[in-house]
C-alpha positions in Angstrom: 0.0 0.0 0.0 1.3 3.4 -1.0 1.8 5.8 1.8 3.1 9.4 1.7 4.0 11.3 4.9 4.8 15.0 4.7 6.7 17.0 7.3 8.3 20.4 7.6 5.4 22.9 7.5 4.9 25.7 9.9 4.7 29.4 10.5 7.3 31.7 8.8 7.6 35.4 8.2 7.5 36.9 4.7 10.9 36.5 3.1 11.7 33.4 5.1 12.4 29.8 4.1 11.0 26.4 4.8 11.9 22.9 3.6 9.1 20.3 3.2 9.9 16.6 3.1 7.8 13.7 1.9 8.6 10.1 2.8 7.2 7.5 0.4 6.7 3.8 1.3 5.1 0.8 -0.4 6.1 1.8 -3.9 8.9 1.3 -6.3 9.9 5.0 -6.1 11.5 5.1 -9.6 8.2 4.3 -11.2 6.6 7.5 -9.9 6.6 11.1 -10.8 6.7 12.9 -7.5 5.1 16.3 -6.9 3.9 19.0 -4.5 0.5 20.6 -4.7 -1.1 23.2 -2.5 -4.6 24.3 -1.6 -5.3 27.7 0.0 -8.6 28.3 1.8 -11.5 28.8 -0.7 -9.3 27.8 -3.6 -8.8 24.7 -5.7 -5.7 22.5 -5.3 -3.0 23.6 -7.6 0.3 22.3 -8.9 3.5 23.6 -7.2 6.2 21.4 -8.7 6.9 17.9 -10.0 10.1 15.9 -10.5 10.7 12.7 -12.5 13.2 10.0 -11.6 15.5 11.2 -14.4 15.6 14.7 -12.9 13.2 16.6 -15.0 11.4 19.3 -13.0 8.4 21.5 -13.6 7.2 24.5 -11.6 4.2 26.7 -11.4 4.9 30.2 -12.6 4.1 31.6 -9.2 7.0 29.7 -7.5 9.7 29.7 -10.2 13.0 31.0 -8.9 11.9 30.7 -5.3 11.0 27.0 -4.8 13.2 24.0 -5.6 11.9 20.4 -5.8 14.4 17.5 -5.4 14.1 13.8 -4.8 16.4 11.4 -3.1 15.7 8.1 -4.9 17.9 6.1 -2.6 15.7 6.7 0.4 12.3 7.4 -1.3 12.0 11.0 -0.4 11.1 14.2 -2.2 11.7 17.7 -0.9 10.5 21.2 -1.5 12.8 24.0 -0.6 10.8 27.2 -0.4 12.7 30.5 -0.2 11.5 34.1 -0.2 8.1 33.0 1.0 5.2 35.3 0.5 1.8 35.5 2.3 0.1 34.2 -0.9 2.1 31.0 -0.4 0.0 30.2 2.6 -1.7 26.9 2.0 -1.9 23.2 2.9 0.9 21.5 0.9 0.3 18.0 -0.3 2.8 15.4 -1.5 1.7 13.5 -4.7 2.9 10.3 -6.3 1.8 9.6 -9.8 2.4 6.2 -11.3 4.3 6.7 -14.6 2.5 3.9 -16.4 -1.2 4.6 -15.7 -1.2 8.0 -13.9 -2.8 6.5 -10.8 -2.2 9.0 -8.0 -1.7 8.9 -4.2 -1.8 11.8 -1.9 -0.3 12.6 1.5 -2.3 14.0 4.3 -0.9 17.5 3.8 1.1 19.9 5.9 0.2 23.5 6.7 2.4 26.4 5.6 1.6 29.8 6.9 3.5 32.9 5.8 2.6 35.9 8.1 4.3 38.6 10.1 
């Protein structure tokens, strides 16, 4: 059974940084595209970033140049380094695993990120 567990959220001031971590279990990690999504109150869930096993990455325009996704294939983890955080980055951040061969998806439980002074 696929399980994703996020950690690293919290409260940070504007301009600060946070690093989110997602630990995956129950999967062959290399078969999955890993990603981060977020959902702010009253808004739809949106893509933040994705990363393939081969290292290809994709970012939402709103986070380009500020966020970096990376994956450690040896220990089944994916990270999201978030710098220069803005109040509009406030949301619940979800880890996502998408099976490369049929696009079946699994979600983590989410971790809250709040950017406020």
